[in-house]
Structures are given as structure tokens and as C-alpha cells.
N, C-alpha and C positions, 0 to 999 in steps of 0.2 A: 803579397798578403791579400787574401780575398775575403771579402765580407759577404756572407750569405744572409739574406733577409728571411727571417722565419715568420711565416704568416701564422700568428697566434690569434686568429679571429675566433672567439668563443661563441659567436652567434651561429656558426655552422653546427647543425645537429645531425648526428647519424643515429638512426634507429638501432638499438642494440639487438633486435630480433628480426628475423626474416619476415617479410610481409605475409599476411594471411592469404591463403588460396581462396578461391571463390567458395569451395566446399567448406572450408574452415569457417569462413565468415557466415555462411548460411547455417552452419551447425551452431555457431554462437547465438544467432537469432532464434533458432529452433529451441535451444535450451531455455531461453527466456519464455518463448511462446508456450512451451510444454511445462512450464512451472518448475524447471529444474530436473525433470524426469529425463535422465541421460539416454536411456534405451529408446524411448519414444522419439526423442530429438534425432538420434542417430538414424533410426529407421526412416524418419521423415526426409532426411537428406540423402541417405545412401540406399534406400529401398527397404521394403518389408522383409525381403529374403536375406538380408545381411546377417551373416553368422556373428554371434557374440556381440550384440550391439552395445551392451552395457560396458564391457571391458574395452571395446574399441572407442567408445565414447569417452571413457575415463582417460585413455591414452591421448585423445585430442585435448581434453581438459588439462592434462599435465603440461601441455605446451603453454609457456607463459604468454605468448601473443594471443592465444585463444581466450585465456582467462582474463587478460587485460581488455580484450574486446567486449567480453560479457560485462565486465565491471563498467566500462565506458557506456555501454547501452543502458544498463540499469541505473547509472547515475543520471543520465539524461532523462530517463523515465521518471525517476524520483523528483528531479527538479521541475519537470513539467507538470506533475500532479500535486506538487506541494501546496498545501493549504494551511494557513496559520490561523490561530484563534483571532488575531486582529483583523485579518482580511475577511474572515467569516462574519465577524461582528459588523464590519463596515457594509458588507453585502446585505446583511439582514436589515441594517438601518436604511439602506437605499430602498429595499423592498417596502419597508414600513412607510417611508416618506412618499413613495410612488402610490402606494395603496391609499394613504390618507388624501393625497391630492386628487385621486379619482373617486373618492367616496366609498372605497371598499374597507370599511372599518373592521370587519371580521378578519380580513387578511392582515391589516395593520396591527391588530391586537395579537394575532398569532405570531407575526414577525417579531413583535416586541417581547412576547413571551419566550420565543426561541432565543432571542438575544440574552434574556435573563438566564435561561438554562445554560447557554454556552458560557456565560460569565460566571456561573456557579452561584447565582442568587437564590435558586430554589433547591430545596432538598430533593435529591433524585429518588429517594425512597417513596414508594407508593403510599400516599397519605390518606387514601380513601377510608372513610369510616367503615369499620367492619362490625357487624353485630355478632355478639356471642349469644347464642341461644342456650339458656340455662333452664333446665327443667327441675323444679323442686317438687318432690312428692311428699306431701304431708300425710302422715299416717297417724291416726289417733289410736288410743288403746282400745277403743270400741270397735275399730275396723278389724282388728285381729281376732276378735271373738266370734265373728260371723262365720 
């Protein structure tokens, strides 16, 4: 009677897709760089004289590993450029305090005003007074006889 030990280590991860080639990875970066324009991205990687760049680019995008790479890159970009209302308010408060400490009261006032706008304290509609020019022509009955 033989007992076999089965290694059921679930920490080993095998990628479900083949790794990207250098050209596929460069294409994924180019798609982001060219704002999603597939033809331009394909030409940037494979040359301007490549025939049918849009259809060939779509073939590359159909590969799950390429699409996942694009998503991975865009997620990293989104995370690195994320700004929240709270962090913006704190930054403006820091600018205000620094400006007050150095005697730059106009800058401090502008920073505080901007904090109020971000927080929604001010009406965003232009509230400047506008003059309505109204012209009234008074005509008397004697003016019509002339």
C-alpha cells in the first residue's frame, strides 16, 4: 500500500495567458499614449508602412493579455493622478497658512476663496450685476402733428 503525498499548495500561481512579447507590451503602452487610437498606436510600434493598422491593432487588443496590460497601466495612472476633494482642501489650507505667515495676504485670501469654491460655499453662477439698458420714447400728441 503506497501513499502518495499530493502537494496542494494554493500559493503557486500559474498565469492563465502567455506572457506579452516586447512588441505587444510596447503596443499596449502606445494605445495609452495615443489616447486609444489603435491605428496610430500600431503604426508607432510596427512602422508607418504597416498594412491595415486598425484591423491588426484590433487583433492585438483581442488578446486578453494585451487588454489586461492596458488596464493595468491605466489603473496605475489613475491611482497616481487621483486627487480628492479633501486633499485639495488641505493643500489650499496649507497654501493659505504659508501665505499668511509670509505676509502675502492677497494669496491667502485667494486660497481661502478657492477653498470655499471647492467646498461649494459660493454660487458658481456669475453673479455680476448686469445693467439692462431700457430706452423709453415718450411721444406726445403734439409731436405727431409736426
